[in-house]
Residue, then its C-alpha position, 0 to 999 in steps of 0.5 A: m587151812p590153818r596156816f593160810a587163814s591165820l596169815l591171810a587174816a593178819t595181813v589183811a587186818a594190818c594192810l587195812l591199818t597201814g596200807c600194804g598196797g598203794g600206788s596206781g597204774v599197771l606198768p612194771s616197777a624197776p627191777l630189784a637186784h638181790t644177791l644170794s646170802p647163803q645160810v646153812g640149815a641146822r640138821l635134824s634127827v630125821d635128816r638122814r641124808r643131807s641138810d640143804t643150803y638156804a639162800q634168799v632169792a628175792a624179798f617183797e617189800g609190800g606196796r607196789d612191790g607185792n605182798l604174800p607170794d603164793g603157789q609154786p613158782a613156774s620156770d620160764g625155761h631160761g633159769g628164771y621163774f614167774g609167780v604171783t603175790q596175792f596182795g600189793g600192787t595197785g590199791c583195790a576199792y574194797a581194801n587198801s591192800g592192793c589187788g595182787t601182782v605177777y612177778h618174774v625173777v631172773p638170774s643176774g650174776s651171782g644173784f637174781i633180779k625181781q621185777i613186777v610184770y603186772r599189777f591187777l586192777g580189780g573190778s573187771d580185771g582180776n583181784q587176788p591171784v592165787g596158786a600156781v601159774a603156767v608158762d607156755a613155749a612162747g613165754n606167755v604166763y597163765g594164772a587165775t585170780m580168786y576175785g574180780g572179772s565181774s560184779v556178780c559175786h560179792n563174797a568177803g567184800a571183794p566183788g567178782c568171781g575170778i578170772i583166768f588170765r594170760l600175760s604176753q610180752s609186749a613193747g615195754g612190759y606185759r599185756e594182760t588178756i582175760i581168757y575166762r571169767f567165772t560168773g557164779n552160779a553154774s559157771g563156778a566161783q573163786p578158783v583157789d589153786g591157780v591153773t594147770m597146762d597140758a602139752s597142747g597148751n590147753v589151760y585147766a582150772s577148778a573152782s568152787a560152787g557158784s551158789l548153794t544150788t550149783g556145784a563146783v566146776v572144772v573148766k578148760v580153755q583151749p587156744t584156737g589160733a590168732g589169740g582166740y580161746k574156746e571155753q568148756t566146762i568139762y565137769t560140774f559137781p553135784a549141787i552142794t545142797t544135793s550131794w557131797k559124795q563126789g567132793l566139795e572143792p576140787r583143787r589143782l589138777v594133773i593132766a596125763t599124756n592120754g588126756t585123762i585129768y586127775g584131781v582131789a576134792d577137799g571136803g565131801g565124800n562119805a555121806a556119813e562124814a558129811t552130816a556128822a562132825f568127827r574128830i581130826t585132832p583133840k582140838m579140831t573137828i571137820s563136818s564136811g567129810c574128808g574129800t575124794a580123789f577123782s578122774l575125768t576121762p575124755t571121750s571121742s565126742g569131746t565130753y569127759v566121764h567122771r569117776t570117783m577113784y577114792t573116798f577118804a575115810a574118817t581118821s579113826s582109820r588113820d586115813a588121809c583127810g583134806p587132800l590138797q594136791l596130786v603129782y605123778g611119781s614112779g608110775i603112780l599118783y602121790g598126794i598130800a592131805e593137810h589132816g589125817g594120817a596116824y597123828g592127825n597132822g597130815a599125810i603123804f598118800s599113794l593112789s593107783p590108777t585103779g583107786t587103791e590108796r595107801v598112806v605112806h607117811s604121817f606127819s607127826t611132830a614139830g621137828g618133822g613138820f605138820w600141815p603139808d601144803s605143797l608137793t612136786a616131783d622131779g621125774i626120777g622118783h623123788l617127791y618134794g614138798t613143804a609143811s607150813g607148821g613145825v619148828y617153832n622158832g618164834c612162829d605161832n604154829g612153827c615156821g615150816v619145813a621143806w621135805e623130801f620123800t623117796p618111795s623106792l627107799g621102802s619104809a616111811s622112816t627111811a623114805f622121808a627126810v626134812l631138807y630144811r627148817f625155816a627160821g622165821g623173822t626176816q628169813s622165809w617162813s610159811p612156805a607155800g610152794l616148791s619147784v625143782d630146778g636142776t639140783s636145787l629147789i625154788g620156792a615161795a614163802m608167804g612170810g619173811g623178808g621186809g616191808p611194812c607187812p606184819n609178818g614180812c611181805g614174803t620171799i622167794f628162796r632157793l634150797a641147794h643140795p650139798 
């Protein structure tokens, strides 16, 4: 992912020199109040309906306060939102950048209060939380970290293969419980997209292969009462040295009401594409295939049956490539892919339950954004997302946009609209996730804000419909 890789590398390098982490202990820091400062985004030629109003909800300051927010903020059911920052908090032994945090923003008067409710310690605890978190009816927060939890994995200098965690409110703060540890090999390693929760409170996550002789995994953690959990590896993809046809790296999952799990795998798929590099854009090639869409159907015995629903094709056919996420919308699955489409800059696609796929929008120019990287739905026929590239405004690959897609409007030219273009600087840029909040959108951005971080330590923002 160009946006993620370049920003992450710059952040880690700068933190090694200047120390974006710092501090010790895991007690919450004092709440930080933030008053909304509206800014109206300029209207683009593709904005056929509206230009949303931007307001910064919170800014991260690095150090103990957190750095590089990631993933889709999750509603707490009372007007507030939980999420994670990949860095900041308490220093880790392998780098002076902090092991990451969990934050909570809550409404307060005309603004919001931000509080860091947990700081990861690394080692046997988690390290570098990523992706979306989930909140259950009791207010417990669930998420995943890429590293930490064990000493088996040593990728990228960060020990541990990752964990799934739960935070529950206790006197004076939040208490962490590790409910699953990835240990490498057949257990998988390095979950990259957080967690998904079904209506029964079961938590699901996917993770990459734990070794060259094993495959990626999908796991389920089921509450058993009295604070206990039952772990289940519900599917293991073929070993990466055996076959890439089913996909390489499964991403965040969608759980249907009947228990069927839908997902996409970034990379792998077509055997020919997996053995010979092909062109995505004139300056980029991918040698691992364009990925797959899959389903996992539960059986009466508690196992799951895997089906490859669709294999994404080479971009010579203008298909999507590198799928990142699926959502439900208007009785059908929709997804985004970071590459492919008519221009090689990413696509929105639809996918029927029978496996019929169609590209419904191709990202093309800086004005309309490129490299889509998040997707959500409002339940009434509208899709919303972000693209990390586009609208340069002083950013290397553009500061990013927020967009809307309404399938019922017909053609791609009328169904797609840019809602807001980010300005960079102290304002939010490189958006990383959106959630629907009534008539507004709440999002996280990896850049912008203040603090000692080279690109700003990140922000939480709101886009209000006029």
